[in-house]
ZAMARGU-4260 file (C-alpha; in steps of 0.2 Angstrom, whole numbers, plus 5000, padded with zeros to 4 digits):
<rodrens>
0) 5076/5086/4989 | 5089/5073/4988 | 5103/5085/4992 | 5114/5073/5001 | 5111/5058/4989
5) 5128/5060/4981 | 5137/5060/4998 | 5135/5042/5000 | 5149/5031/4994 | 5138/5020/4984
10) 5152/5012/4974 | 5157/5004/4990 | 5140/4997/4994 | 5132/4981/4987 | 5115/4978/4978
15) 5109/4961/4971 | 5119/4963/4955 | 5135/4971/4960 | 5140/4987/4967 | 5127/5001/4970
20) 5135/5015/4960 | 5119/5015/4949 | 5107/5016/4963 | 5107/5035/4966 | 5103/5038/4947
25) 5088/5026/4949 | 5082/5036/4965 | 5083/5052/4955 | 5074/5045/4941 | 5059/5042/4952
30) 5056/5061/4951 | 5056/5061/4932 | 5042/5068/4922 | 5044/5055/4909 | 5033/5040/4913
35) 5045/5027/4905 | 5060/5033/4915 | 5050/5032/4931 | 5045/5014/4927 | 5063/5009/4923
40) 5068/5016/4940 | 5055/5006/4949 | 5060/4990/4940 | 5078/4993/4944 | 5076/4998/4962
45) 5063/4984/4965 | 5076/4971/4960 | 5092/4977/4966 | 5091/4985/4984 | 5078/4971/4988
50) 5078/4955/4978 | 5068/4939/4981 | 5067/4943/5000 | 5085/4948/5002 | 5092/4965/5007
55) 5110/4971/5004 | 5122/4984/5011 | 5115/4998/5001 | 5097/4995/5006 | 5097/5004/5023
60) 5105/5019/5014 | 5092/5020/5001 | 5077/5021/5014 | 5079/5039/5020 | 5079/5045/5002
65) 5063/5035/4998 | 5055/5044/5013 | 5061/5061/5006 | 5052/5057/4990 | 5036/5052/5000
70) 5036/5069/5008 | 5036/5078/4991 | 5018/5081/4985 | 5025/5081/4967 | 5032/5063/4967
75) 5020/5051/4960 | 5017/5032/4964 | 5019/5034/4983 | 5010/5017/4985 | 5024/5008/4976
80) 5037/5017/4987 | 5028/5012/5003 | 5026/4994/4997 | 5045/4993/4993 | 5048/4999/5011
85) 5037/4986/5018 | 5047/4973/5008 | 5063/4980/5014 | 5057/4979/5032 | 5053/4961/5030
90) 5069/4957/5021 | 5081/4943/5026 | 5099/4937/5023 | 5102/4926/5008 | 5114/4915/5018
95) 5102/4914/5033 | 5088/4908/5022 | 5097/4896/5010 | 5109/4888/5021 | 5099/4881/5036
100) 5109/4865/5039 | 5122/4866/5053 | 5136/4857/5044 | 5135/4872/5031 | 5136/4885/5044
105) 5151/4881/5054 | 5165/4887/5044 | 5172/4904/5051 | 5171/4913/5034 | 5153/4908/5032
110) 5149/4914/5049 | 5158/4930/5046 | 5148/4933/5030 | 5132/4928/5038 | 5134/4940/5052
115) 5138/4954/5040 | 5122/4950/5030 | 5112/4950/5047 | 5118/4967/5051 | 5112/4973/5034
120) 5095/4966/5038 | 5094/4975/5055 | 5100/4991/5048 | 5087/4990/5034 | 5073/4987/5047
125) 5079/5001/5058 | 5079/5013/5043 | 5061/5009/5038 | 5056/5010/5056 | 5064/5027/5058
130) 5054/5034/5044 | 5038/5033/5055 | 5035/5052/5056 | 5033/5052/5037 | 5021/5038/5036
135) 5011/5046/5050 | 5009/5062/5040 | 5003/5052/5025 | 4988/5046/5035 | 4981/5063/5030
140) 4984/5060/5012 | 4969/5064/5000 | 4972/5047/4992 | 4964/5032/5000 | 4977/5020/4993
145) 4991/5030/5000 | 4983/5031/5017 | 4981/5012/5017 | 4998/5009/5012 | 5005/5021/5025
150) 4996/5011/5038 | 5003/4995/5032 | 5021/5002/5033 | 5018/5008/5050 | 5015/4990/5055
155) 5033/4988/5053 | 5038/5001/5066 | 5038/4991/5081 | 5052/5001/5089 | 5041/5016/5089
160) 5025/5008/5094 | 5021/5020/5108 | 5020/5034/5095 | 5011/5024/5081 | 4998/5015/5091
165) 4988/5030/5096 | 4988/5037/5079 | 4982/5021/5071 | 4968/5020/5084 | 4962/5038/5079
170) 4964/5034/5061 | 4953/5018/5064 | 4939/5029/5072 | 4940/5044/5059 | 4944/5037/5042
175) 4928/5033/5032 | 4936/5020/5020 | 4936/5002/5024 | 4953/4998/5016 | 4961/5011/5028
180) 4952/5005/5043 | 4955/4986/5039 | 4974/4991/5037 | 4973/4999/5054 | 4966/4984/5062
185) 4980/4973/5055 | 4993/4986/5060 | 4987/4987/5078 | 4988/4968/5079 | 5006/4969/5073
190) 5011/4982/5086 | 5001/4980/5101 | 5008/4968/5115 | 5002/4950/5117 | 4993/4954/5134
195) 4975/4952/5140 | 4971/4971/5137 | 4975/4969/5119 | 4964/4954/5117 | 4950/4963/5126
200) 4953/4978/5113 | 4951/4967/5098 | 4936/4957/5106 | 4927/4974/5109 | 4932/4980/5091
205) 4925/4964/5084 | 4908/4966/5092 | 4906/4984/5086 | 4910/4979/5067 | 4895/4979/5056
210) 4905/4977/5040 | 4910/4959/5035 | 4927/4964/5029 | 4932/4973/5045 | 4924/4959/5055
215) 4935/4947/5046 | 4951/4956/5048 | 4947/4958/5067 | 4945/4939/5068 | 4961/4936/5059
220) 4970/4948/5069 | 4963/4941/5086 | 4968/4923/5081 | 4985/4928/5076 | 4988/4936/5093
225) 4979/4924/5104 | 4985/4908/5095 | 4979/4892/5104 | 4969/4903/5116 | 4958/4909/5102
230) 4940/4907/5108 | 4930/4894/5098 | 4918/4908/5093 | 4932/4916/5083 | 4935/4899/5074
235) 4917/4898/5069 | 4917/4916/5062 | 4932/4912/5052 | 4924/4897/5045 | 4909/4907/5040
240) 4920/4919/5030 | 4922/4906/5017 | 4904/4909/5012 | 4906/4928/5010 | 4900/4935/4993
245) 4914/4936/4979 | 4914/4955/4979 | 4919/4955/4998 | 4933/4942/4995 | 4939/4952/4980
250) 4940/4967/4992 | 4950/4957/5005 | 4962/4951/4991 | 4965/4970/4987 | 4970/4975/5005
255) 4988/4981/5006 | 4993/4967/5018 | 4986/4952/5009 | 4996/4943/4995 | 4985/4927/4994
260) 4966/4925/4993 | 4954/4925/5008 | 4954/4906/5010 | 4973/4904/5011 | 4974/4919/5023
265) 4962/4911/5035 | 4971/4895/5034 | 4986/4904/5041 | 4976/4910/5056 | 4970/4892/5059
270) 4988/4886/5059 | 4992/4899/5072 | 4978/4892/5083 | 4985/4875/5082 | 4981/4857/5078
275) 4967/4855/5090 | 4955/4863/5078 | 4960/4852/5063 | 4945/4841/5063 | 4934/4856/5063
280) 4942/4866/5050 | 4951/4854/5038 | 4935/4849/5029 | 4932/4867/5025 | 4950/4870/5019
285) 4948/4855/5007 | 4933/4862/4999 | 4942/4878/4996 | 4956/4870/4986 | 4947/4871/4969
290) 4946/4890/4972 | 4964/4893/4974 | 4976/4898/4960 | 4994/4891/4961 | 5000/4905/4972
295) 4987/4905/4985 | 4987/4886/4984 | 5005/4885/4990 | 5000/4894/5006 | 4984/4885/5009
300) 4991/4867/5006 | 5006/4870/5017 | 4994/4875/5031 | 4982/4861/5028 | 4996/4848/5028
305) 5003/4856/5044 | 4986/4855/5053 | 4981/4837/5047 | 4999/4830/5050 | 5002/4840/5066
310) 5017/4848/5059 | 5026/4831/5057 | 5033/4823/5041 | 5028/4806/5035 | 5042/4794/5037
315) 5048/4781/5024 | 5041/4767/5034 | 5023/4774/5033 | 5010/4766/5023 | 4995/4774/5017
320) 4984/4763/5028 | 4993/4770/5043 | 4986/4787/5040 | 4969/4793/5047 | 4954/4795/5035
325) 4956/4814/5036 | 4974/4813/5032 | 4970/4802/5017 | 4956/4814/5012 | 4968/4829/5011
330) 4981/4820/5001 | 4967/4814/4989 | 4961/4832/4987 | 4978/4837/4982 | 4979/4825/4968
335) 4962/4830/4962 | 4965/4848/4961 | 4977/4849/4946 | 4978/4868/4946 | 4988/4868/4962
340) 5003/4860/4954 | 5006/4874/4940 | 5022/4880/4948 | 5037/4871/4955 | 5034/4878/4972
345) 5020/4865/4976 | 5033/4851/4974 | 5043/4858/4989 | 5027/4862/4998 | 5020/4845/4998
350) 5038/4837/4998 | 5042/4846/5015 | 5030/4834/5023 | 5039/4818/5017 | 5056/4812/5020
355) 5070/4820/5009 | 5077/4809/4995 | 5092/4810/4983 | 5103/4816/4998 | 5095/4833/4998
360) 5090/4842/5014 | 5073/4844/5008 | 5060/4834/4998 | 5051/4837/4982 | 5035/4827/4978
365) 5025/4828/4962 | 5006/4825/4960 | 5010/4808/4953 | 5021/4804/4968 | 5006/4807/4980
370) 4994/4797/4969 | 5006/4782/4969 | 5008/4783/4988 | 4989/4784/4990 | 4988/4768/4979
375) 4998/4759/4992 | 5016/4760/4984 | 5029/4760/4998 | 5038/4776/5000 | 5055/4768/4998
380) 5050/4762/4981 | 5043/4778/4974 | 5053/4786/4960 | 5053/4804/4963 | 5056/4818/4950
385) 5075/4821/4949 | 5078/4839/4945 | 5096/4846/4944 | 5100/4858/4959 | 5103/4873/4948
390) 5086/4871/4940 | 5078/4869/4957 | 5086/4885/4964 | 5081/4895/4949 | 5063/4888/4949
395) 5061/4892/4967 | 5069/4910/4967 | 5059/4915/4951 | 5043/4905/4955 | 5046/4897/4938
400) 5032/4887/4930 | 5036/4869/4928 | 5035/4870/4910 | 5053/4878/4910 | 5060/4863/4919
405) 5052/4851/4907 | 5067/4846/4897 | 5076/4841/4913 | 5062/4830/4919 | 5061/4811/4915
410) 5047/4809/4902 | 5039/4795/4912 | 5034/4808/4925 | 5025/4819/4913 | 5006/4819/4910
415) 4994/4830/4901 | 4995/4843/4915 | 5012/4848/4910 | 5006/4854/4894 | 4994/4867/4900
420) 4998/4886/4899 | 5005/4891/4916 | 5003/4908/4925 | 5018/4916/4933 | 5013/4926/4948
425) 5022/4941/4955 | 5032/4940/4971 | 5022/4943/4987 | 5022/4960/4994 | 5028/4963/5012
430) 5033/4945/5016 | 5049/4934/5015 | 5049/4921/5002 | 5036/4908/5006 | 5046/4893/5000
435) 5061/4898/5010 | 5049/4897/5025 | 5043/4880/5020 | 5061/4873/5018 | 5066/4880/5035
440) 5050/4873/5043 | 5053/4856/5035 | 5070/4854/5044 | 5062/4854/5061 | 5047/4842/5059
445) 5046/4825/5067 | 5042/4810/5056 | 5026/4801/5058 | 5030/4783/5065 | 5025/4768/5056
450) 5008/4761/5061 | 5003/4776/5072 | 4990/4788/5064 | 4993/4804/5073 | 4975/4811/5070
455) 4960/4800/5076 | 4945/4802/5065 | 4933/4811/5077 | 4922/4827/5077 | 4929/4842/5086
460) 4918/4847/5101 | 4907/4862/5096 | 4900/4875/5106 | 4882/4880/5105 | 4877/4891/5090
465) 4883/4909/5093 | 4876/4924/5084 | 4886/4927/5068 | 4896/4943/5068 | 4900/4941/5049
470) 4885/4943/5039 | 4885/4940/5020 | 4869/4950/5019 | 4877/4966/5026 | 4879/4979/5012
475) 4896/4984/5008 | 4903/5002/5006 | 4915/5006/4992 | 4932/5003/4999 | 4942/5012/4985
</rodrens>
């Protein structure tokens, strides 16, 4: 095992904090019998070859050795290795994410470096996908969590979909554990083509499901695939999922492919379906806000604002009276739910729907800013929080609590919320940095014109009552 590890010129490759000469030692330490040595190896690898959504020149070279470790029955913590592989497969270029404006991307030296980083991304993705035979063999593991994590990793193997899809369908039929079957449903949705036969497959699959957790995942997968063509019945079923018992919601949150709570995940499906369902789903999403921690809240609030504002920004000529009742209700709910503002990420999430200030390419809005806007203060006269750019960058990359920026904020913007103890959540598994997505999306939104509410206050047309496929009374098997 690892016989060829030292043949790689690691000193010529890069990781997040310099050259990769230490990387082979960390890989070897993953096989150590000493728990503390293994722990340090996990920490070093998880913040070097992949760091805050970014991959490096050494990343692709590490992947085959991680697959070797997965093949060895004596190696522990295979779930962690599989999770790292998923992160790598979803990794990105630092420059591509952080320098989105065209005036920053024109210089030849920038383009040269960007293209180099994008090659690293493609190489890392290809390396993860090439390991699919290893992940397929792990479907036979005696450990439920390893099987589920292997399925999730297979969802990244689009290039080998023809080999992977039949194996996942068989696993879906044969495996007894819900966590594995739910992961199969998700992975099939990632790999199967967006054609009518695929929609028919998931509709048939949904009708067969008697377990609420599996029915929910089938609904989410269908909506993500079909987008605006999602049947209204699926929308109603997703709305019903908000009333599922807490124990099922907890099991959903523990699935390998979920990094936020059920409500935030469903909001993403609603976003995929589009603005036409906003009047139907927005009231339910508003009610879900008090149940979101700061991490899930970032996702749900972004999707909620996207739906109610039709993906556009509020221009500096817009007055609160120009908004619809539903739009004002959403902004009011954001002010009322203080727990949503516990990390600096929410400043960017909400700010991305308002015109940028201070000469920045993006906007940052505090809870107090939203409250003042709702009271009728013109946007041009609002005094936004002014945080130095180095502090902003550090806060976003580390998801730092606002308490750490307190000394750099003007005191008049502080209230009792800033004194509360704040929780720092781990980075999402298997997804690129959410805030980077928000910044990218904000650069392409159109402003809402003055005096023209974009969303009339009306009730969405509803179909006749349909039999619920998600039942909160259905007994749940142990998914562990």
